N, C-alpha and C positions, 0 to 999 in steps of 0.2 A: 470436584467431579468434572471430567471432560465433557465438552459439549458435542452433540451429534450434528448440529447445524454448521459449524465452522471447522475446518480442518486444513492441514497442510501436509504434503508428502514428507516423509523423512528425508533428512539431508543426504543420506547415501543414495537416494533415487536420482540425485542431480549428477553424480559422478559417471555412471556407466555409459551414458549417452554422450560424454565428452563435453557437454555444456554444463553451466552451473545454473540450471533452471529447473523448477519443479512446480507442480500445480497445487491448487488448494481453493477453498472458499472461505471468504472472510466478510464480516459485516462492515459496511462503508460508514465512516465517520466523517464529520464535517471539520475542515481545518478552520480554526478560529480566525486566522489571518485572511483566509479566502473562502467565506462561507457560500459564495455563489457557486464554487467549483463543486460539482456532484451533489448539490443540495437536493436535487429531485430524487435521488436514490439513497439518500442518508437513511441508515437504519436497516436497509435491504442487505441480503446475503448475496454476494456476486462472485463469479469465478475469478481468480487471480493467478498471475505467474510470479513465482518468488525465486529469489537468488539464495545464495548461502549467507547466513547471517554475518553481519559486519560488526556486530557487537552482541552483548549478552541481552539486550533489551529489545532491539528492533532487527527486521529483516527487510532489505530492499525488495520492493515489488512493484508490479504494474497491473492495471486492468484496462480492458477496452470498454469505452462508452461512446455511443453515437459515432462510431468510426474513428475515434481518437484513443491514442494510448495515453493513460493518465499515470504518471510516476507517483510513488509514494512509498510507504513502509507498513509493515505488519507489526502489531504489538499484541500482547495478551492483556485483556481486561480481567484483572484479578477479582472483581466483584461477582462476575457471573461465568468466568472461564472461556468467554468468546474470544476469537481472533478478530482484530479490528484492523481494517485498511484505512490509513490516513493519507490523503493526497498531500504532496509537498507544496509548499507555498508558491514556488516558481517552477513552472513546467518546462521552461526552455532557458537556454543560456541568455537569449535576448531579453527575456522578462527580467531575469536577475540583473543583468547589466543596466537596463533602464531603471529599475528600482534603486540601484546604487547611484546612478547619476542623479536621481531625483532626491536622494538622501533618505529614502525610506528603508534602507538596509544598513 
């Protein structure tokens, strides 16, 4: 049964405007590799901007929190039919490069 709390615009809404962006609402999940990122709002439903799906399982997305854009992806929770936003482990190329240099990646 589809949820009434979380939703995402259909993919065809992304094309007429010329951009590959659409809106929606998703429940925020904690990334187990970065639990401090968005921990304050985990479980809350927030507005997201989503792109066109890059695979069958996830959709690239972003949300704004405390004046910052948080990158992540949307996925469907099959147990309750909710759409979940999971933040990416590395938010910038610099973070990813530092982790690689330290051997964390």
